[in-house]
N, C-alpha and C positions, 0 to 999 in steps of 0.2 A: 865710560858709559857704553853699553852695547846697543844693538839695533832696537831692542825693545824699550829703551829709555830707562834702564835700570842702572843704578850706581851704588857702589859700596865703598865704605871708608872704614879703615881700622886704625884705632888709636891705642897706643901703649903708654902707660904711666907707671912710674916707679915710686913707691911710698914705703919707707921703713924696711927696705930690703925685699919687699914683695912687689911683684909685677902684676898689674891688672890690665887686661886687654878688653877693649870695648869695640864692638863691630856695629857700625851704623849702616843700615841698608835702606836706600831710597828707591822706590819703584814708581815710575810714572809711565804708564802704557798709553800710547796714543792710538787712535783707531787706524787700522790698516787700510788706507784709501786705495793702495795699489791692488789689494785683493778684491775690493768691490769693483774696480775698473776691469780687472781680469774676468770676473764673473759676468760683467756686462757683455764682454766680447764672446764669452762662452755661450751665453744665452742667444746672442745674435747669430753665432755660427750654427747653433742647434736649430734655430728657426729656419735658416737657409737650407740646412741639410734636410729637414723634414719636408719643407716646401718643394724641394727638387729631388726627393728620394727616388721617385719613379724614373725620372730622366737619368739620374746617376746609375740606376740599375740597367737601363736600356743601352747606355753607351758601350759597356763591354760586350754586350750581346751583338750590337751592330758592328763593332770592330771585328768580332770573330766571324760574322757572316760575310763581311767585305773581304777579309783575308782568305776565307775558304773559296769565295766566288772568284777571286783573282787568280787562284791556282787551278781552276777548272779549265779543261780543254773542250773543244766542240763535241768530242765523243762523250764526255761526262755530262755535258748539258743535254745531249740527245737521250742518254740513259735516264737522266732525271726526269725529262719530259715524258718518256714512256712509262716510267714508274708512277708518276702522278696521274697519267692518263688511265691506267688500269688499276689504280688504288684510290677510289673515291673517298674511302675512310680517311686517308692521310690528308687529302685536300680539304675535307670538311673540318678536320681537327685543326689544321693550320689556319683556315679561314676563321674559325671560331676563336682561336687564340688571338689573331690579329684584331678582330672586332672587340673582344674583351679588353685587350690591352689599350686600344684606342679609346674605348669608353672610360676606362679607369683613368687614363691620362687626362681626358677632357674634364672629368668630374673632380679630379684632385689638383689640377694645376692652379696656381695662384691667379686670382682674377684681378685685372687692373681696376683701380679706383680713380675716377676723374672728378675734379672739382669743377662742377658746371657753373655754379654761382654761389654767392653767400649773401646773407642779409642780417643786419643788426637792427633790433627793435629800438625805435625812438618814441618814448612816451609823449603825450601831449604837454604843451607848455604849462598847463595848470598844475602839473606835478613837479615843477621845478622847485628847488629848495635853496635859494641863495644863502650865502654865509650868514648875513645879518638876520634873515628870517629864522634860520635854524637856531641861532643863539637866542633870539627873542622868545621862541617857543619853549626852549629849555628853561629860560628864566621865568616864564609865566607859569610853568607847571608847578613850581614851588617845591620840587623834590631834590633840588641841587643847591648846595651852598656856594659861596663865592670861589672856594678852592676847586670844587668840581667843575664849575663853569669855566674857570681859567684853564683847567686841564683839558676840557672839551675844545676850547678855543685853540690851544696849542696843537692838539691832535688834528684839528681841521686845517690849520695852517701848514702843518708839516706833511699831511697826507696828500696834498696836491689837488684836493677837491675844490672846484671853483663854483661860480654862480650858475653854471649850466648843469649842475648835478640834480638828478631826479631821485625822489624817494616815493615809496608807496603812498597811496591815498590815505591809508589809515594813520600815517605819521603826520598828516597835516592838521589833524584835530588836536585840540587842547582839552583834556589830555589825549594822548594817542589811543586809538581803538583797535588794537590788534585782535584778530579772531581767525578761526579756521576758515570761515566763509570768505573773509578778506584775503587770506593767503591763497585760497583757490582762485578767486577772481584775479588776483595779481598774476598767478602762474598762467591762467588761461589768456590773459591779456598779453603777456610777454610772448608765450609760445605761438599762439595763433596769429598775433600781430606780425611776428617775424616770418612765419610760414606764408601768410597771405601776401606779404611783400615779396618773398622769394618766388612764389608761384607767378605773381604778376610780372616780375622782371625776366624770368627764364622761360615762361610759357610752358611750364611743366605741369602736368595734371597730377592731382593728389594720388590717384590710383596707381600711378607709375612709381611711386616711392615705396621702396621695400622697408627702409628704416631711416631715421634721421638722427643727427647729433645736435 
């Protein structure tokens, strides 16, 4: 068997003076997880490279400038000063280059992200759906037979949901009343409830938020 999970077998049989050869080839190819891991590191390296591209380009330039400056004597420094003093065009070009480079660096550098606070929305107690109540509602709907109810019971037991589980208000009716309006109300209740709690705990004003997750 080779690295790709392929195996071959050859069988020879003799019958009546004739020889018959049969070749059996089995091929089982498993997904190359090593390649996916390598691609993950390639993507991570590419992200770091693009994020720090300007810094990597400035490092060789700074090294060259430092090396050249270390080899200059006082007379060279005096000549350079006189050259800059009587050549305003060179001074303006160098100053513009420094300002442009600083602006590009500030605009393109990765910005730090800080976790100020977080908030989890907790619905009111009226939306709780204990295990027994959920099974009773499923039984009263009349749409499930005993095998389906037993299957629901096993799913609830193995999913880890307890009596503190909440369900949308539309699921508390018999039969349930799902609608687009109920879905909008549920989304607004969850999103704005979490945001109001977050603003109250962190003293952050809504207008200071650029985007939220």
